[in-house]
C-alpha positions, 0 to 999 in steps of 0.5 A: 500500499502506498504512503499516502493511503496508509496515511489516510488510514490513520496510521502513525508510522506512514504519518511520521514518515511522510512528514520527515520526507517533507522536511528532508526533501519536500519535492520527493514528497509530493506525489503523496501530497497530491493524492492525500489533498483530496482527503483534507479540509475537514480538521478545526486548525488552531494556532498558538502564538506568543512570546517565548515563556509565555507558556504555550506548549503547557497550555496547548497540552491542557487543551489537547487533554480537554479536548480528549475528554470530548472523544476528539482526535488531535494532532500537534505541530510544535515549530521549534527553533533550528539547531545551526549545526544540525539543522533539527528542532532544539526542544523535542516534542518528548520534553515538552508534551511527555503527558500526552504520549502514550495516547493513541488519539494524539499524534505529535511532531516537533518540526524545525523552523529552519530559518523560515520567517513568520514563525513557522516551518517551510513544511508546516502547511503541507505537514498540517495536509497530513495530520488532516488527511490522517483524519484528526479532528482538531490540529493544534500548531505551536508557532516558534514564539518570536513576538510580532513576526508570528504572521503566517499562522494567521494564513493556516488556521481557523483560530488563533490564540495569543498567549501573554502573561504578566511578566510582559509589563510594558511590552504590551504596549509596543505589541498593539501593532503586531501580534495583538492584531492577529489573535481570536482569543486572548489568554493571559496564562501564569494568572496566579503571578503579581500584578496578573488583574492589572496586566488583564485590564490594560489588555482588555482596555487595548482591545476594547479599543480595536477597531473590528473588521468582522463581527467575532469580538476576540475572548480575553481569558485568565489561565493557569496552565499548570494547574488546569485553570480556565483550560475548560473556558478556553476550549468553550471559546474555541467551539464558540469560534468555530460555531461562528466561522460555520454560521457566517461562512467564514470557513470559505474565506479562510479556505481561500486565504490558505489556498492563496498563501500555499500556491504563492509561497510554492510558487515563490520557492520555485519561480526563485529557484529557476530564476536563481539557476538561469542567472548564475549560468549567464556570462554577464553575471560570471563578468560581474563576479569577477568585477567584484573579486577584483574589487572593481565593483561592489556586490550591491551594485553587481546585484543591481544591475542583474535584477535591472537585466531580469526587469528588462527581459520580463518586460520584453517577454511581457510585450511580446 
């Protein structure tokens, strides 16, 4: 039986193997991804973002356990910072979510960001498709946690949870134009810390002043993930969000956004690779490189010259 067919039957090993292929060589995984794509589009995808130390991993673990009480099957993708030496994830899923292991209704995978901006791994979108085709009801995606650059998750998830905590202090003001703009549900975690009530009130005032682009009013919740305080309320809010998306036909809007993002991202990589291959084989580029080596030209001017040449070629191609 083919790898993709095994994934669609819920085979854990097949899913793990396919995600490994995706991370190591995405092109090699494309035939399987093509075949399983028709089985996707059924999972509820939830993104967890926020600064390092806010407690995203613990909160995600507790949310997964709460959904398991409802007999929902769970897929988890935790995007970690990359090791500069190996390119692999610095934090292992066994360390971060060990309490979930042993539950055959939960599939967990850590992925290295490998320098990908926006807080997500390059292969995250494809991995989500694998877990979706696998039949998972809920897919939880935890981003790297690098503050205001956590925007790509909005193009992949139905609902975004922004995790904050009172230790962040005055940073909340600086985040107004960034990460606070993307949240559907805001969680002030570690609510047992000093100053939590004041922090919560400040966050509430900031969010109330926001001009909403739709009629979903962001929820603001209090949690202490380590003690499971507020977790049931968080899952209730997530279900309210799911009902809202369905009722207002936002799911179709999400699907369009996700597809656009996936295709644009793949096209960008493909075009960049092909253009670079053609350009680097050009005699003119070799001349410019030699001039840079001899210090007759600086590398910035060389790149400008190549870029201008590409624009001329594209213009001539368009006009013809």
